[in-house]
N, C-alpha and C positions, 0 to 999 in steps of 0.2 A: 471192199479188198485194202483199200489203206489204213481202215481202222483195225482190220486184222492184224497188218503188218506191225502196227504201233502197238496192239495187244501184245502179239510175243515179243516186240521188243523190251517192254514193259516187264513181262514176266521174266527176263531174264536178270533184272535189276536186283541187288539186294535192299535188305529194308531201309537202310542209311539213304541209299541212293533212289529209293522212290520219296523219302522223305524231302530231299532236295529237290526231285522233281515236281514234287506238289509246291514246294515255295518258290518255286522257275515259274509254275505255272499260275498260281495267285498274283504273282507280281506282272505277269503279262495278262491276266484278267482286268486286273487294275486300271495298267495302261490303257487297256482297249476301252474300257468304261469311260475312262477321262477323254479318251480320244473323241468317243461317241458325244458326249455331253458337251465338248466343246465344237463339235462339228467338222473333226478333221480326220474321223474314221473312213478308211477307203475300202477295206473288205470286211463287211459286215458278217459275213461267215464265219470268220475267225473266231467271232465269240461265241458261236454256238459250240464250235469245233473244241475250244478251250474248256469251253464250261462239260463238255463229254470227258475230254481228257482226265480233267480233274476228277470228275465221277470214277474213272477207269483205274486212275491211280488210288484212290479211296476203298475201291473195292478190292484191289489186289492187295491193298496193306491188310483189311479185314480178313482176306483169306489166309495170308501168311501168318497172322496173328492166331486165328483158329486152328490153323494146321500146325503151329508150334505147338498150341496149350494140348492138342490130342497126342503129340509123339512123345 
């Protein structure tokens, strides 16, 4: 349910906004990995969520570029 809401929110974004979101998610992923390496990570499930959000954004970017190429 939560991921469906996140996906619909991401679908509403433009290509530039998706790129910005991807950059933010990559920064968050780096910070989470750094926290995990130093033993400061409290919410280990967030690593998985961020990784899947990155995949969602990349998938939507690819769909938009293929859709624009067809049109």
